[in-house]
N, C-alpha and C positions, 0 to 999 in steps of 0.2 A: 334762806329761800327753800321753799319745799312745794312740791306738787302735790296739791290735796287729793285730786282724783286717785293718784297712784297709792298715796298713804291710805286712804280709805279702802280701796280694793285690796291692798296688802293686809290690812285689820281684817276685812271679812273674809280673807283667804285663811286667817288664823295665824298670821305673823305676829310677834310680839311689836308692842308700841314702839321700843326702841329701834328694832330692826325695820319697822316699816318707815320710821322718821328718818334713818341712815340711808335707806335704799331711795326714798323719796327725794331727800337733799342730793344724794349722789347723781341721780337722774337730772335734778334740777341743774347741777354743776355742769354737766354734760351737755344740756340745752344750752347754757350760758355760753360754754365754749363753742358749741355749733354756731350760735348766733355772733360770737367773734369772728369765726372762721368765714361766715357769709358775709360779714362787713369787709374782711380783708379780701376775700374773692371779689366783691362788687368794687372795692378800691383798686384791685389789680386789674380788673375788667376795664375799668375807667381810664387807668394808666395805659393800659396796652391800647384801647381806642384812641388815647390822645397820641401815643407814639405812631400808631399806624396812620393817623391823620397826617401828622407832620412828615412821616416817610412818603406818603402817598404826594404830599404838597411838593417835597424835594424831588421825588422822582418825575414830578410834571414839570417842576422848573428845569430840571435836567434834560428832559426831553425836548422842552421848547428851546432850550440853548442849543442842543444837537441839531434841532430843525432849523433853527436861525443858521448856524454854521453851515450846514447842508445847503440851505438856500442861497446863501452867500457864495459858497464855493462853487455850486451850480450856475449862478449867475456870472461869475469869473470865467468859469470855463466856456459858457455859451458866448461870452463877450470875445474870448480869445479865439474861439472856434470862427466866429463871425470875421473877425479881423484876419484870421488865416485864410479864410475862403475869399475875402475880399481881395487878399494879395494873390491869390491862386488865379482869381478871375482876372486880375491885371495882368499877370504873366500869362496866361492862356490867350487873352485879347492879343497881346503881342505876337505871340506864337501864331495865332489864327492869321492876323495881318501879314506876318511874313510868310506863312504857307500860302495865303492867298496871292501874295506878291509872286512867290516862286512858281506856282501853279500858271498864272497868267503868262509869266516869261516863258515856261516850258511850251504851254499851248501856242504861244506866239512862235516860238522857234520851230514847233513841229508843224505848224500851218506854213511858215517859211519853207521848211524842207519839203513839205508835201506839195506845195506850188512848184518848189524847183523841180522835184521829181516829175511832176507833171509836165512841165516844160521841156525837160529833157527827154521824156517819153516821146513827146509831140515832136520834137527836133529829130530824135533818132528816126522815128516813124517816117518823117518827111525825107530824111536822109536816105533811108532804105527804099522809099518809093521812088526818089531822084535815081539813084544808082540802078534800081531795077529798070527804070524806064530807060536809062541810058544803055544798059546791057542789051535790053531788048531792040533798041534801035541800032545797035552796032551789029548784033548778031543776027537780027531777021531782017 
């Protein structure tokens, strides 16, 4: 194979026929090589695209699996937290009940003590008034 345009141009430029044919054939061989290289690059590009598509698919599957596991883990943690919270609520309800009972008992006792103190104060005041009246009657 030979590139006729190059051959004609070399002949017009004054090159011998043999040299013009050799140069045109050499350039044709280079063009053939470049064509082969272009084919290989296109094939390589197609292979890279295929590999990249497969890689993206695999990464997508892996992320989906990680997301599924994370969602499962989160659900498990939330369930355990709700169970823990429920247990704590039950325990605190018992503590609240005991605290309310204790407070009611203490308030009752303080009320009783306060009432007793008022009675004692009233009795002491009455006793002091009676003694004062008796002293006044005796000495005046």
